[in-house]
N, C-alpha and C positions, 0 to 999 in steps of 0.2 A: 524566419528564420527562430529570433529572438524568444516568439511567445515558444513554440516547440519546444526549445532548454531550456524553460521556467515551467513546463506544464511536465516534462519528464523528472527535473531535479523537485518540482510539488506532491508526485507519488514517490518517487523513489525514500527523500523522505521517511514520508509516511508506513510506505511496505517494508522497509527493512528497515522497521521499528525495532530495539532491544535495549537501547536505552537512547539516552535525550541526547537530540539532535540539533542542530541549525537550520531552521527550513526556510528553502526559499519559496517564497509564492508567485504566484501566476498577477503581473500586472494587466488591468484592465486599460483600453486607450480613449484618453479624451474624457473617466468618466472617477467620481471621488471613492476614495479608498471606502473597499468594502471590505468586513472582518472576513477570516482566514481561520476555518478550526479543523485540527485534524487530529488524529491518533487511530490508535488500535489496543486493543484487550484480543490477548495469542493464550494458547494453553501451555504456553512459556513460565516460565519462575518469574515476578516480578517485580519491584512497581511497574507500574506503565504507565505511560505520559501522557500525556495532552498540550497540544502547544496553538500558541491564541495570537495568533497575528492579523494586519492588514496589510492589503495589498498597493501597490501603488499604481501610478500611469505610466502605461508602454511609455512613454518615452524621459519619465524619471530616471534617473541611478538605480544600481539595484540593493537600495538599502529598502528592509523589510521592516520595518516597527514592529515588537513584538506588544500583546497587550495583556497590564496587568488589573488586580484588581477587578477580575472576574468569581464567581460563585461559580463554579466547576463538580458537581456530582456523579458518578456512574454508579445505578442501578441493576444486581444480578437482582432480576425479574422474577428469575425461576428462586431461588434461592432466599428470596426476601431481605437480601444483606445493601445497605447503601452505604457509602463509600464518598467523604468529601474531603476533594483532592486538593493540596498545599502550595501552595507557587511558590516552587522552590528557588526556581531564579524568573527574571522578567518575561511572562508570557508562556511560562513552560508548568504546568501543572499537573501534580505526581499520586498516586493512588497509598496511599496505606493497610487496606485490607480486603482489597477483592481478591478474588481470587478464577481466571480462566479456566471455565469449565465444559468439556462438548457439552451438545444439546441447552444449554442454559441461552439466556436473552439478557442482552443487557441495554440500556437505558442512557445514555448521555447526555445529559442539561446541562445548560450551559445561561448564565443568569448577568444579565454586564448590558450598565444604562438603564438597565428595566424594560429590556429584549429580553425570550427568554427561546433558546434553540435548542433545539430535540432531534438526537435520531436516536435510533431502535436496531440493534443491529442481534442474530442468533446464532450461535458459534455451531460450525458442523461437525458431525460426526466426525475425527480424525481418521485420513484415508495414509497410508505409507508406504514410504517411497522407499520402492526397494532397494535400486540401484541406481548408478549411471554408468554410463561406457560415452564414448565420444565418434563424433562422423570427422573426417577427412578429408575437404574439398580441398584439393590440388592449383584449382582455376584462380579459385577468388580469394587462396589464403585464409580460407575459416577454417576451424575448429568448434561444433558444434559442440553441444550437450547433447544427449540423450537421455531422458527420462524412463525409469523404467517401474508399471504400479501397477496392483489391481482395479477398475473402480468398482463399487460397488452397484449393483443392480435394483438395490431395495429403495435405493432415496436419490432422487435427482442430484447434482453434485457441479459444485461451481470448484475452479480454482485461480491459481494466483502462483508465478514459478520467480524468482528471482534467483541471480546468479554471482557470487563474489569469485574473487580472482586475487592472491596471493595477499587476501587479508582487506581488497580496496572492492566494491561494492560496483556493479557496472549497472548504469542509466537503464541500461534497456529496463523491461517487463514485458510480462507477457502472459495473460490470461484467455480461461476455456472453459467451457462447460461439454459436459458429456453427453447430449441429444445426438450426438450420432455417435457415440462408442459408449453408451448405460449398459453396464455391464462387463464391458471388454478387459483384457490387459495392453494394456497401454506403454508402447514406446515411443516416443515423441520429441521428434527433433528442435530444440530451443532457438533461436534467434538471436544470434549474436551480430555485433559488428567486425570488420575484416579486418582481424590480425588482434581482436578482442582477449582471443585467448592463445594461449603458444605451446608447444612441445616443454615440459618440467613444469610447470605451471599446476600449482594448488589449488584446484576450484570446488568450490562449496554448490549445493544447489537446496533452494529450499520450496519446497513444494506445503504452498500456503491451501489451507480448502477455506472457503469465504460462503456468504451468502450470493443471494440471488441479487441485492443493494449494493453491497458490495462491488460482483462482479457488472454488474449497469454502469458505474462512476467508471470503472478500471477501463471497458471496453472502449467509451466514450474519452477519456485521460489518454488511452493509447490509438484512437484513431488521428486524436489531435495532434499527440505527440510526432507519431512513424511512419503513418501513411496518409496526410493531407499536406502535400510541401506547398503547394497554391491557395495556400489562407490569405485573401487581402488586409482583415485584421483581424485582431486577436481573438480568442475566445477561450473558451474555459470548460471543463467537464461540471455537469450539472451537480451538486453536491447532494447527498444521500441527508442532509442533516436540513430541518425543518426550523426556517425561522428568516429565511433572507439573509445567507450566507452563503462564501464555497467554502469548502474543503472534503473530508471524507472523514467518517468513523466505523471501523471495522472490528467486528470480534472471529477470529479466525482460530484455524491450526496449522501446526507448521512441525510438515517433518524434515529432515534435511540429511543428506549425502555428501562425504568429499570423496576426491581424488587427483591423483597428481597423474597429468599427461601425460604418456610418453609416445 
């Protein structure tokens, strides 16, 4: 179960990105440490952050060293803007001028020890979350948020949902695509753990619009973290960053709604 827990922490650290956070990265069984690069550009107000760290052996303690001294840039390829990030603290690199804009394509480039790591992500057009309600399941003592929004028919959409309860972000995350619901009005129950949400809790739901590369990463991470209890050896989701590293880069939109559970 250890690897599933660590995968959850890895993805949660990226997907709830609104400020600089400590990142927990997944270990690899009996292997040399690998570089882990993680970060998000969104249509919310910056600055944005890229975290760089090292993975550790599966049997090592949970200390994940941050990596300093990298050259990190994010380029808005649509607007022709290049932002050279500053290392604000060990392994945490912060933007200065880049602005997250729907429809724009962003390139992340990391140069470290003569090696080049590149990721490209296109921020989709925004989809607005109309409202959230709650489903109550007495048998399993579960309260599940239900999201309500219109899926646009004009283009393919990929989504990621995350939930914050009383200011604490849940480890559970959920990704989806509109292959079977294109152009429909969506009313979807979100997965939560038993007892995660209770009456009188303040629940915040984020609907993130992501691109296909981000969705593929999330689907793999979700399957490893939540739906494969029989992993004999550790596994990690395939990075959407070239150059031979672990991790994930995404340009995404964010729409949020909050509500108190009655």
